[in-house]
C-alpha positions, 0 to 999 in steps of 0.5 A: 221736421220728420216728414216721413214720421208723419207720413207713416203715422197717418198711413197707419191711422188710416189703414190699421182700422181697415185691416184689423177691425171688422168695420161694419157700416149702415148701408154696406150690406145693402150695397153688397146684396145689390151687387149680388143681385146684379150677378144673378140678373146677368146670369138670367136667374129666373127667380131674380129676374121675376122681381128685379131688373137692372136700372139704366146702364148709364145711371150715376151712383153705381161705381162701387156696386160694379166693383163689388159685383166683380169681387163677388164674381171672383169668389169673395164672400160678402164681408171680404168684398166689402173689406176690399172695397173699403181698402180701395176707397182709402187709396186716394186718401192715402195719396193725399197723405203722401202729398201733404207730407212732401218735402216742400210742405212745412206743416206735415202735421196736416196729414194726421187729419186725413184719417179723421176725414175718411172715417166720417159719419158718411163712411159709417152710414155706408155712402160708399159711392160718395166717399169714392167720388170724394177721393177721386175729387182729391186726385182731380184737384191735385192734377188741376193744380200741378198738371192741368193738361194731364190725360188722367183727367179724362179718365177721372171724368167718367169715374167721378160720374159713375161714383157720385154726381156731387164729385163730378159737380165740384171738380167740374166747377173747379176746372171751369173756374180755373180755365175761366180765370186764366190760371191754367193758361200759363201754368207750365209743367215739367214736360211742356212749355206754357203754350201747351200747358193748358187745360184742353177745351176737350177736357171741359167738354168731356166733363160737360158731356157727363153732366148732360148724361147725368141730367138725362139718366136722372129723368129717364130712370125716374130719379128726379123728385120722388119716384111716386110723383115722377113716373117713368112714363113722362117723356124726357122733353116734358120733364125738361119743360117741367123742370124749367117751369119749376114743376114739383113733379120734376124737382122740388124747387123751393126757396132754399134751392133757388138761394143755393142756385144764386150762391152757385152763380155768385161763386162763379163770378167771384172766382172768375173776377180776380184775373190779375191775381198771381197764380198761387193766390188765384187757385187758393181763391177758387178753393175758398169760393168752393168752400163758401158754396159748400158751407152755404149749401150745408147751412141754407140749402135743401137736403133732398135733391133727387138722390134721396137726401143727406145732401146737406151732410155731404156738403158740410163734409165737402166743405171740411175737405176743401178747407183741408185742401186749402191748408195743404196748398197754402201751408207756408202762409198759414196764420200764427194761430193755426201753426200753434194748433197744428202741433197738437193736431196729430194727438187730437186726430188720434183721440177722434179716430179711437172714438170713432172706431170704438162706436163702430166696433161696438155698433153703439145703438146711440150712434147716428149710423144704424148698423143694424138697419140692413141686417136682413141684407147681410143674412141674404148675402150669406145665404145667397137668397132674394131680399125683396125688402131691399130699399134699393128696389123701391128707389131709382138711384141704384143699378138694381130696381124692382120690376 
């Protein structure tokens, strides 16, 4: 089987659209303008500081803004900075193609699906921070599977946090369940014996630290619930009390959210119970539990959870990526029906990719992503001017907010 052919074919499907087509996204111009605003605020420009200010420095959901800020500071134009960012976002997915076409993989056809996963609706909506967190999560899952004691995991925790909290949540859940189920306690590496090849407790504590930081900044920046119903003047401890009591001013606690919280606990119990399963099956079982949780949230959970919505779309896409990860992990044990479908997978992926690129390139008004929504931000970046109607200024989920 030509593993190299599948690898290069998938890489071309992933990178050629980014290199050859001017792929615009819905929220991309808004993010570029926010990065431009960060540079002006850092320089103390009085016209900009009069209407805007930096948000909490430890706020999540700002990794790509900082990358864009650096690119603009080095002289890149708005479209060029966004194009470089898109290429950077694709790198973890290119790595996923690499390990999906490794020598031990009996079904390298699975790599053809990675470009379809990358060029999804959330990408064309411009949810760059979430795409960054998803790519980093793929790297983290790979490390947890092969080298759970790697120091690179410690670098991924803050990167996941500053990208998007959902990425931090899923990787943290996987790490916790792997540690609780005993998978990593006897998982040797090439360089360490089994006694040392354990997921360090410090790593879990490090991930928990960033989870607590998110909880603090989520309240301190006014991101919880709607900004109008959760003013920044409410003390942090009072906000925690309101959250514990289910006060709608702190968080919209409804039946669907409570149901998904119960599902979360069920996933934890189900993944931690089969302690006597072989390690290979145990890791697969944990991944399937996470698939179930993400899919259940996508179907039953709330769409609004502090960061403005689209939670169910993100969960549905996360479930799809996790299913792909399970297929790659268990490629030798795929059922016969799946093996028959895999032979046609590259052709199906190519058709879907051309379809997606056609809608994006033509900026089809019937597409679910509104490519003209932030046209004013694009013009403001070109002219290097203020854009007081930028939606980030009215929310508390981004590194720039109105005074």
